[in-house]
N, C-alpha and C positions, 0 to 999 in steps of 0.2 A: 219266903219260899213261894215260887211261882210254878204253875203247871202249864203245859201246852196240850190240852185235851181237845179243845175246840179252837178254830181260828178266831172265834170271838174273844178268846182269852187275851189276845194281844191288842194293844192300842196302836194307832197309826205311828206314834213315836217309837214304840217298841219294834214294830215291823221294820221301820227305817234303820233303827239301831242294829238289828240283826242283819239287814242288807249291807250296812257299812262294815260290820264285822266279817261278813262273807267275802267282801271285796278284799279285805286285808289278809284274811287267811288264804284265800286263793292266790294272791300275789306273792305271799311270802310264808309258805307253810312251815318252814324250818324255824321261824321265829316263835312258834307256838309249841314246839316239840316237848317241852317239859311242864306245860301248864297244869296238867292233871296227874303229875307224879304223886303216887300214894292214894289216888282215888280209884273207885271201882263202880261200874254201872252194870245193870242187868238188862237182858232182853228177854221178855216173856212173849213168845210168838206162838199163837195157835194156828196161824196160817203160814204157808210157804212164802219165802221172800228171796229176792235177789238184791235189788238196789237198797231197800231199807235196811236189811241185815248188814250187808257188806259196807255200806256207807257209814253206818253208826259204829260198827266194829273197827273198821280201818280208821275212821275219823278220831275216835276216842283213844285208840291204842297208839296212833302216831302222834298224839299230843301227850303221851306219857302215862296214860291210864290203863286200867285192866278192865276187860269186858268178859262177862259170863253169859253164854247163850242158854236159855231154858226153853226147849222145844215143847211140842204138844204132849209128849209122853213123860216129860220131866216133872212138871208141877201138877197138871190137871186141876186147875183152880176150880174150887167149888165141888169137886168130885172126890178126890183123895183127901182133901183138906179144905177147911173153910177159907174163903177169900180173906177175911179179916185177920185170921191167924197167920197166913202166909205173908200178908202185907206187913204186919207188925214185926215179924221175925226178919224179913228181908231188909226192912228199914234200918235194922241194927248192923247189917253187913255192908250195905250198898249206899252210894251217894245219890243215885238217880235210877229210875226205871223207865225203859221204853217198852210199850205194849202194842202188840199187833193181834187184834182179837176179832171174833165174829160179832160180838155184842159191845156196843158203845157203853151200855150200862155197866158192864163188867169193869171197864177202865175207871169210870167215875166211882164205883164202889171200892175198887182197890185203892184209889187215890185218897179216899176218905180215911183209910187206916195207915197208909204209907206216908209218914210225915216228912218226906223228901220230894223233890220234883218228879212228876210223872209226865211222860211224853206219849201222845197218841201216835203210834207208828202206822196206824190204819185201823178203822173200825167200820161197822156197817153204815155209820152215819157220816163220818168225816175222814179226811186224809190231809191234815194241816201241813205237815212237813213237806209233802209232795208239792202242794200248791204254793208254799212259800218259795221253794226252789223254782217253780214254774214262773212266778212273777219276777223273781230275780233274773231269770233267763230272758224274759221278755224285755225288761229294762236294759239289760246288756245289749240286746239286739236292736231295740227301737230307740234307745237313748232316753226316752221319756214316754210316758203313757198318754200325755196330753195330746188330744187330736187324733189318737189312734183307736182302732176298733179291734177287740178281741172276740172271736166267735168259737163257741163249743158246739160240736155236733155229736150226738150219741145218747147215752143213757143218763137219766137223772139220778146219778149215783153219788157215792161219798166224795169222789173227786169234784164233781160239779158243785156239790154243796159247799165245799171249802173254797173253790174258785169264786163262787158268788160272794162269799164273805170278804175275801181279800180284795176282790174287785171293788166292792162297796167301800171298804175302808180306804183304798187308795184313790178313789174318785175316778175309776176307769169306766170306759164305755165297753160293756160286756153284753153280748147277745148269745143266746143259746137256743138250739133246736133239739127237741126230744120228741119221741112218739107221745101221743096223747095220754096214754096211761102210765107213762114212765117219766113223769116230771120230777124235778128236785123236791126235797123235803119242804113241805109248805110252811112249817114253822120257821125254818132257816131262811127261806125266801122272803117271808114277811119281815123278819128281823133285818135281813140284808137290805130290803127296800127302804126301811126306816133309816138305816145307816146311810144309804145312798142319798137321801134327802139332805142330810147334814153335809156330806162331802161333795155333793153335786155329781155323783156317779150316775151313769145311765145303765140300768139293768133291764133287759127286755127278753121275753121268751116267745117262741113260736114253734110250730110243728113243721116248718118248712126249712130244710137245710140251706136252700138257695137264698132264701130271705135272710137267714141268720148270718151267712158269710158275705153278703153283699158289701163290697168295699172294705172287707176285713184285712187287717195287717197281720193278724195271727189267726190260724185255724187250729183248733185243738180237738183231738178225739181220744176215745178210750174204748176198751173192749165192750162188746155188746152183752156178753155173759160174764159177770164177775165171779170171783172165787166164792164158792158156797151156793151158786145158782146153776151149777152144771146139770142139775136135775130138771131144769126148765128150758129144754131145747126149743119149745114153741115160742119162747120170747124173741128168738131171732126173726120171726115173721114180722114183728113190729118195726123192724129196722130197714125195710125195703126203701131204697132211695136215700139212705142215711150214710152211705159209703163216702169217705173222703177220697176222691179220685180226680183225674185231670179235668173232667167236665165240671165238677163242683168248684175247683180252683179258678175256673174262668170267671166266676161271679165275684171273686175277691180282688183285692189290690194286685197290681201286676208284680209287686215286690213281696207278696204274701209269704209268710214263713209258716211251716207246719210243725205242730207239736203232738206228742203222744207220750203218755206216762209209762207205757210198757207194762207187762209184755204185750206185744202186738200180734194179732191174728191176721196176717197178711192175706188179702183176698176177701176179708169180711169188712171190718170197719175202716180199713185203709188198704190201698193197693200197694203192691211192691214198688212200682215205679215212683210213687209219691214219697214213700218213706225213705227210699234210696236216692231221691232226686235232689236237685240243688236248692229247693225251697225248704228241705227238711233240716230242722235244728234239733231233732229228736235225741241225738247222742250228746250234743252239748247240754241239753236239758238234763239228761241222765247223769252226766259228769257233775253238774252243779248240785246234785243231791248230796254228794260228799262234802262240798264246801258249805252248803247251807246247814247240814247236820252239825258240822263243827261249830258254826256260829251259834246255833240254837243251844248246844251244850255249853258253850262259853257264857252265853247270856243267862241261862237258867241256873248254872252253878256259880254265878256271881264272879266269874273270872274275867269279865270284860276289862276292868281297869288294870288288873294284873297282866293280862295278855297284851294289852296295848302298851304297857310299860316295857314288857319283854321285847315287843316289836321295836320300840324306839331305841332300846339299849343295844339291840342286835343290828 
């Protein structure tokens, strides 16, 4: 049994296996339509969601499985009932759980008692499914990460934390620019730097967006105010000059591509002309959330071999 709670949970080989499955599922989705017949998964979501919810539900159901969505008022983990009790009961009904929570610790606590695979669909610390899909998209567009530069401009949030981990594991050149007081999680960055030494990845941080994106092949951004931080409007003041706009793109490669994990606040972290421009691969990136979720489910539920056999038979 394997969980995907942190991007650190996956080895380089496992990441590449998931990417290989993603390519197969994307190319021939009908070959996998019955893989999860008779199986059921749950989605425990404390936060609103568009892409994570829809991609997991559509992905699993179109592969023959059943999905049950449990929103903020349905379970109330740790309030209406103890986490350990809910986890042990649901493990008798379901084959896997996807969780989208405010607290990363809640996911790890739930996983301790849920003796089936648990997937982090977003927490305050990481967003591993998002960033796996992101790197899959980058490889699709660039062909190879070797000799390429990826730059992130924005908040040192859960997305950046997971991007750093995957970049380190894949040996990528990854540069990020954040305001001084909004840097990525220090423990994660330290572990990622240690991993980067082994893979020869290059991870570098700065407070200058222009420096971070210099010569970049990919520029990635995210919202300045994440869900749960709406009560901190003063935070926006830290992001002066951190907008991804035409002027910032001039510092990057002439063929630079722009990514955003969405939802986007146009006119804040990114301008409308950039997200709608020819450099934008934002909606290809969003589409790949569906394909990567399918591959993650196949891998964690041990259906890789079975699904590959189905593909060859069809």
